[in-house]
N, C-alpha and C positions, 0 to 999 in steps of 0.2 A: 160209491163210497169205495174207497184205497186200499184202508187199513186192515191187513193180514187178524187173522182168526177171533176173526168176529163170531157169534152167536148165534142164532135162532130157536126160539121155543116157543109151547104153551101149555094155559092150565090145563088139565084135564083131571084133575085131583080128587074133585070135588063132585065128580061126576058117579052115581052106581056102577057099582058093576062091572054090569053085562056093557051099559052103554059110554060107558071110558075106557074101556078092552078097542070095541068098535071103535071111536074116534082117535086113541091112541094109534091104531092098526093105520087105518089110511091117512092120518095126518104125518103121523114117523112116515108115513114109506113116503104120499105127500114129496115132504120134505129130504130124503135119501135122494125124490131122484133130483126135486128142484136144485140143489147145491152141489150133484155128483159135478159138474164142468169149475168149479168155483171151487173143490173143497180146500186149496191154497190161503184162501182170502176168509175162509166160512169152517170153522166146525160144527155141527151141529148140536143140538142138543135134545134127548128125548122126552116126548111128556111121557106119561105111564098113570095104570090105572093103578090111586093109590087103596082102593077100596074094595082091590083082591090080592093085598098086598106078594100071589105065587105066582097071578100074570103077571104084578107090577116087575118081581124078578124074571123074569123069563120075558117080555119084553126088554128089557134094558140090553140084557147077555146079547139078544141075538143083535139090537141096532147096533151094542161094541163090538159086534163080527161087524158088521155093515160099518165101521168108521165115526160114528159117534165121538162125543168125547164122555157120554153122558145124559140125565138129565136135566130137568128141572122137577121140582117136588114139594107142596106147597109144606108148611109145617105139622099138617098134620090130617086126618080125617075124624072128627065129627068129635066125641070130649080126646080123640088119643091122639098123641104129639108122635111125629116122622123116628121117634129115641127109641119110643116103646115096639117089647118082642114082636109084635104084631107085625113092625114091619123088619124084624132081622134078613125078612130071603133077599132084600132090594140090600141092604146092607152087605150081606154077604158073594153078594155078586160085586157092589161097587169096590167095596177090598181086595178081591181077587182083583176083578179085571182094573185096579185106580181111578175108578171112574168119578169121573164129577156130578157132585150131586149140589146141585144151584139152589137155594131155600131162599122161595121168591115168596111170600102169605099175598091170598088176594085179601076185602078189605075186612076189616073186624066187624064180629058183627052183637058187641054187649049194645042192648037197649039204650041205654045207659048213656051213647057215645055218636046215639044215632042222631046226632045233629050242627053245625056248623063244620059240615067234612072233618068233625071227630074219627072219623073208619075208614078214612086212608092218612088222613095228619099223625096223628098220634097211633092209632087200631091198627094201621100195615106197620110201624118198626115195632112196635109195642106183638103183636103177634112173632115174627122173627125174635126178637128178644125171648121171649118165650119159651121158642124150640129151639134155640141156639141153646141156651142157661142148660137144661132139659140136658142137650150134647155132652157140653160139659159137665155134668154134674153128678148124670147116669152112669158113667166112666165108658159112657160106646166109645169114646174116641180112640180109646184104648183096645177094644175087643177090635173094633177094623180099623186102623191104621191105617188102613191103604186106600182105603175114601178119601175124596179132596172134596171138601165143604166148603162151597163160595154163600157168603150170604149175603144177601141183597143189602139197600140202601144205608153201608159199615157197616153193618151188624145189629140196625137197630140200637135201641138203647143198654144193652150190654157194655162195648165198650168204656162209656159215661162210669156204668155203673159197675165197672170192676172193683173197684176198691170196697166195698158192700160183698163179696164174693168174696177176695182172699179174708175178708175178716169175718166170716160167716165159718171160713175152712180155719180158720185158727179158734173159733169158739165152741165150735160145734161137730162132734166127732160122724154125727151124720152126714155134715156133709164130707167131706172129708173120707170119708171110709172107704168108699171106691170109687176112689184116684188113688192114682202113683205119682202124679206133680200136683205143684199149686195148678187153679186155674188158672192164671195168668196164660201158665206153657199153654196151657190148652185154646187160648187163644191165638192164640201164638202158629196156632199147629194149619189153622181156617187159612181161607181169604175174603176178600171182601171186594164190594165197587163202593165208588169214590161219590156215589149220590147224596150227598148233604147236601150243597152252597150254604154249606158255610166256610172258611178256611181255619176258624177255631175249632171246628168241631172236627175236621180233614185232617185237624195237627193232633189233636187229642188223639184218637184213630191212629197215629202212625208214631204216633209215641208206645200206644198200646204192645202193637202188634211188629212194629217192621214197616219201611214205607216196601219191602218186596213180599209185599201181602197184601196191595192194597192195587186192588185193578180200576180199571177205567170200565162205566158205567152213565147206562145215558137215563130207563126208562123211557125210552121211546116206545112208540109213538103216543105216552099216557101224556095227562094236562100237566100232570107236575112230571117232566123230562126235563136230562140235565142234556142238551145238543145247542152246542159240536160234543161230545165226551170229552170229560175232561184227561187232560194225562195221568194215565197210573203205569205199575209196573206192568215189565213186562210178560202179558197174557200164556206164553211157552213158560213159563215156573207151575205155570195149574194145568196147562192140556198137551205139554212141549216132552212127544215119546213116546208116554203111553204107559204101559207095562212093559219097555224099556230101563225102561230108570230105576225101575230097584223101588227095593221099599227104602225110600228117607223122606223123613218130615221134610 
Protein backbone atom coordinates (compact mmCIF):
# COMPACT_ATOMS: atom_id res chain seq x y z
CA UNK A 1 0.00 0.00 0.00
CA UNK A 2 1.28 3.41 -0.86
CA UNK A 3 -1.67 5.74 -0.19
CA UNK A 4 -1.47 7.88 2.98
CA UNK A 5 -3.75 7.94 6.01
CA UNK A 6 -5.19 4.45 5.87
CA UNK A 7 -6.73 3.24 9.11
CA UNK A 8 -6.57 -0.07 10.94
CA UNK A 9 -9.11 -1.36 13.45
CA UNK A 10 -10.81 -4.38 15.04
CA UNK A 11 -14.11 -5.03 16.82
CA UNK A 12 -14.26 -5.66 20.58
CA UNK A 13 -17.54 -3.93 21.39
CA UNK A 14 -19.40 -7.26 21.56
CA UNK A 15 -17.14 -8.67 24.31
CA UNK A 16 -17.97 -8.65 28.06
CA UNK A 17 -16.52 -5.66 29.91
CA UNK A 18 -13.48 -7.25 31.59
CA UNK A 19 -12.46 -9.34 28.60
CA UNK A 20 -13.12 -6.46 26.24
CA UNK A 21 -10.87 -4.14 28.24
CA UNK A 22 -8.04 -6.67 28.20
CA UNK A 23 -8.36 -7.39 24.49
CA UNK A 24 -8.59 -3.68 23.68
CA UNK A 25 -5.41 -2.93 25.61
CA UNK A 26 -3.45 -5.74 23.97
CA UNK A 27 -4.72 -4.92 20.50
CA UNK A 28 -4.25 -1.17 20.77
CA UNK A 29 -0.73 -1.56 22.17
CA UNK A 30 0.18 -3.88 19.31
CA UNK A 31 -1.36 -1.56 16.71
CA UNK A 32 0.48 1.43 18.15
CA UNK A 33 3.82 -0.35 18.03
CA UNK A 34 3.23 -1.84 14.58
CA UNK A 35 2.34 1.46 12.96
CA UNK A 36 4.79 3.68 14.83
CA UNK A 37 7.34 3.63 11.96
CA UNK A 38 4.58 4.31 9.39
CA UNK A 39 2.51 7.12 10.90
CA UNK A 40 2.72 9.19 7.72
CA UNK A 41 0.90 6.41 5.83
CA UNK A 42 -1.38 4.86 8.45
CA UNK A 43 -3.61 6.52 11.06
CA UNK A 44 -4.76 4.00 13.69
CA UNK A 45 -8.27 3.64 15.07
CA UNK A 46 -8.50 2.13 18.53
CA UNK A 47 -10.90 -0.56 19.61
CA UNK A 48 -12.89 0.20 22.76
CA UNK A 49 -14.45 -1.99 25.48
CA UNK A 50 -17.92 -0.50 25.02
CA UNK A 51 -19.52 -2.88 27.51
CA UNK A 52 -17.92 -0.54 30.10
CA UNK A 53 -18.40 2.97 28.67
CA UNK A 54 -16.30 4.67 31.34
CA UNK A 55 -13.38 2.32 30.64
CA UNK A 56 -13.97 2.86 26.92
CA UNK A 57 -13.73 6.62 27.40
CA UNK A 58 -10.46 6.24 29.31
CA UNK A 59 -9.08 4.00 26.58
CA UNK A 60 -10.03 6.51 23.89
CA UNK A 61 -8.37 9.35 25.82
CA UNK A 62 -5.22 7.31 26.31
CA UNK A 63 -4.99 6.33 22.65
CA UNK A 64 -5.59 9.87 21.42
CA UNK A 65 -2.59 10.88 23.55
CA UNK A 66 -0.58 8.22 21.69
CA UNK A 67 -1.46 9.53 18.24
CA UNK A 68 -4.55 7.51 17.37
CA UNK A 69 -7.18 9.50 15.47
CA UNK A 70 -10.18 7.86 17.09
CA UNK A 71 -11.86 4.49 17.44
CA UNK A 72 -14.08 1.98 15.72
CA UNK A 73 -17.39 1.45 17.50
CA UNK A 74 -20.38 -0.75 16.94
CA UNK A 75 -23.99 0.41 16.73
CA UNK A 76 -24.34 -0.29 20.44
CA UNK A 77 -24.17 -3.05 23.03
CA UNK A 78 -27.09 -5.39 23.56
CA UNK A 79 -30.31 -3.36 23.56
CA UNK A 80 -28.48 -0.03 23.89
CA UNK A 81 -27.62 2.18 20.93
CA UNK A 82 -24.26 3.95 20.72
CA UNK A 83 -26.01 7.32 21.09
CA UNK A 84 -27.69 6.38 24.39
CA UNK A 85 -26.76 8.25 27.54
CA UNK A 86 -24.81 5.29 28.87
CA UNK A 87 -22.18 5.95 26.19
CA UNK A 88 -21.93 9.70 26.70
CA UNK A 89 -18.54 9.36 28.48
CA UNK A 90 -17.11 8.14 25.15
CA UNK A 91 -18.79 10.98 23.27
CA UNK A 92 -17.44 13.52 25.75
CA UNK A 93 -13.88 12.45 25.01
CA UNK A 94 -14.55 12.28 21.26
CA UNK A 95 -16.01 15.78 21.36
CA UNK A 96 -13.15 17.28 23.36
CA UNK A 97 -10.44 15.59 21.29
CA UNK A 98 -12.21 15.81 17.89
CA UNK A 99 -11.85 12.05 17.61
CA UNK A 100 -13.13 9.94 14.74
CA UNK A 101 -15.80 7.43 15.74
CA UNK A 102 -16.12 4.94 12.90
CA UNK A 103 -19.49 3.25 13.25
CA UNK A 104 -19.16 -0.21 11.76
CA UNK A 105 -21.65 -2.97 12.67
CA UNK A 106 -21.33 -6.70 12.93
CA UNK A 107 -23.95 -9.08 11.54
CA UNK A 108 -27.61 -8.46 12.31
CA UNK A 109 -28.98 -10.96 14.84
CA UNK A 110 -32.70 -10.95 13.99
CA UNK A 111 -33.64 -14.67 13.66
CA UNK A 112 -36.02 -13.84 10.79
CA UNK A 113 -32.99 -12.87 8.74
CA UNK A 114 -30.98 -16.03 9.43
CA UNK A 115 -31.03 -17.19 5.81
CA UNK A 116 -29.77 -16.26 2.35
CA UNK A 117 -26.92 -14.16 3.80
CA UNK A 118 -29.49 -11.57 4.90
CA UNK A 119 -27.67 -10.80 8.19
CA UNK A 120 -24.87 -9.40 6.03
CA UNK A 121 -26.64 -8.19 2.90
CA UNK A 122 -29.44 -6.31 4.66
CA UNK A 123 -28.68 -6.60 8.37
CA UNK A 124 -25.32 -4.85 8.34
CA UNK A 125 -26.55 -1.67 6.60
CA UNK A 126 -29.72 -1.80 8.71
CA UNK A 127 -27.67 -1.70 11.93
CA UNK A 128 -25.82 1.35 10.61
CA UNK A 129 -29.13 2.96 9.61
CA UNK A 130 -30.70 2.48 13.03
CA UNK A 131 -27.71 3.74 15.02
CA UNK A 132 -27.05 6.71 12.73
CA UNK A 133 -30.72 7.73 12.65
CA UNK A 134 -30.70 7.77 16.43
CA UNK A 135 -27.58 9.94 16.47
CA UNK A 136 -29.40 12.44 14.27
CA UNK A 137 -32.83 12.45 15.93
CA UNK A 138 -31.60 12.32 19.53
CA UNK A 139 -29.80 15.66 19.22
CA UNK A 140 -26.50 14.02 20.14
CA UNK A 141 -24.65 15.62 17.21
CA UNK A 142 -25.55 19.03 18.64
CA UNK A 143 -24.50 17.98 22.12
CA UNK A 144 -21.09 16.73 20.92
CA UNK A 145 -20.31 18.69 17.74
CA UNK A 146 -16.57 18.02 17.91
CA UNK A 147 -16.89 14.27 17.45
CA UNK A 148 -16.29 13.16 13.87
CA UNK A 149 -18.70 10.39 12.91
CA UNK A 150 -17.78 8.09 10.02
CA UNK A 151 -20.49 5.70 8.82
CA UNK A 152 -19.64 2.43 7.11
CA UNK A 153 -21.23 1.17 3.89
CA UNK A 154 -22.33 4.56 2.67
CA UNK A 155 -24.44 5.21 5.77
CA UNK A 156 -26.61 2.14 5.28
CA UNK A 157 -30.10 3.01 4.08
CA UNK A 158 -30.19 6.41 5.80
CA UNK A 159 -29.23 8.66 2.86
CA UNK A 160 -31.75 6.90 0.63
CA UNK A 161 -34.57 7.38 3.18
CA UNK A 162 -33.75 10.91 4.33
CA UNK A 163 -36.90 12.18 2.61
CA UNK A 164 -39.02 10.06 4.94
CA UNK A 165 -37.19 11.43 7.97
CA UNK A 166 -37.56 14.98 6.67
CA UNK A 167 -41.31 14.40 6.28
CA UNK A 168 -41.48 13.03 9.82
CA UNK A 169 -39.67 16.17 11.00
CA UNK A 170 -42.38 18.30 9.41
CA UNK A 171 -45.29 16.20 10.70
CA UNK A 172 -44.30 15.09 14.21
CA UNK A 173 -43.18 17.50 16.96
CA UNK A 174 -41.49 14.64 18.83
CA UNK A 175 -39.15 14.14 15.85
CA UNK A 176 -38.06 17.77 15.56
CA UNK A 177 -38.21 18.59 19.28
CA UNK A 178 -34.55 17.84 20.05
CA UNK A 179 -33.05 19.21 16.85
CA UNK A 180 -31.52 22.60 16.09
CA UNK A 181 -31.58 22.00 12.34
CA UNK A 182 -33.28 19.83 9.75
CA UNK A 183 -32.28 16.14 9.55
CA UNK A 184 -30.44 16.51 6.23
CA UNK A 185 -28.11 19.06 7.80
CA UNK A 186 -26.95 16.46 10.31
CA UNK A 187 -26.24 13.95 7.55
CA UNK A 188 -23.95 16.57 6.03
CA UNK A 189 -21.98 16.79 9.27
CA UNK A 190 -21.03 13.12 9.17
CA UNK A 191 -18.65 11.21 6.90
CA UNK A 192 -19.25 8.06 4.85
CA UNK A 193 -17.24 5.40 3.09
CA UNK A 194 -18.07 4.62 -0.54
CA UNK A 195 -18.40 0.83 -0.22
CA UNK A 196 -21.64 0.62 -2.21
CA UNK A 197 -20.82 -1.22 -5.47
CA UNK A 198 -23.37 0.92 -7.32
CA UNK A 199 -22.83 4.13 -9.24
CA UNK A 200 -26.45 5.12 -8.68
CA UNK A 201 -26.28 4.53 -4.92
CA UNK A 202 -23.01 6.42 -4.66
CA UNK A 203 -24.42 9.34 -6.61
CA UNK A 204 -27.44 9.43 -4.31
CA UNK A 205 -25.14 9.60 -1.30
CA UNK A 206 -23.07 12.38 -2.86
CA UNK A 207 -26.21 14.31 -3.79
CA UNK A 208 -27.41 14.16 -0.17
CA UNK A 209 -24.20 14.83 1.77
CA UNK A 210 -21.70 16.28 -0.71
CA UNK A 211 -18.68 14.68 -2.37
CA UNK A 212 -16.34 16.04 0.30
CA UNK A 213 -17.97 13.82 2.92
CA UNK A 214 -17.59 10.54 1.01
CA UNK A 215 -14.27 8.75 1.56
CA UNK A 216 -12.63 5.73 -0.02
CA UNK A 217 -13.38 2.45 1.72
CA UNK A 218 -12.76 -1.21 1.06
CA UNK A 219 -14.11 -3.60 3.75
CA UNK A 220 -11.01 -5.64 2.91
CA UNK A 221 -10.40 -8.54 3.63
CA UNK A 222 -14.06 -9.58 3.99
CA UNK A 223 -15.92 -11.47 1.26
CA UNK A 224 -17.85 -8.35 0.29
CA UNK A 225 -14.90 -6.05 -0.21
CA UNK A 226 -14.24 -3.28 -2.69
CA UNK A 227 -10.58 -3.79 -3.57
CA UNK A 228 -8.80 -1.81 -4.74
CA UNK A 229 -10.74 1.01 -3.10
CA UNK A 230 -12.67 3.41 -5.28
CA UNK A 231 -11.26 6.95 -5.00
CA UNK A 232 -13.02 9.28 -2.59
CA UNK A 233 -12.57 12.61 -0.88
CA UNK A 234 -9.24 13.54 0.69
CA UNK A 235 -9.18 11.73 4.04
CA UNK A 236 -7.35 14.65 5.64
CA UNK A 237 -10.73 16.39 6.01
CA UNK A 238 -11.56 13.64 8.50
CA UNK A 239 -8.26 12.96 10.27
CA UNK A 240 -6.05 15.93 9.43
CA UNK A 241 -4.71 18.16 12.20
CA UNK A 242 -7.05 16.75 14.86
CA UNK A 243 -7.67 19.12 17.74
CA UNK A 244 -5.68 21.90 16.06
CA UNK A 245 -8.46 22.46 13.53
CA UNK A 246 -10.80 24.01 16.04
CA UNK A 247 -14.55 23.53 16.06
CA UNK A 248 -15.96 23.55 12.58
CA UNK A 249 -18.43 21.16 10.99
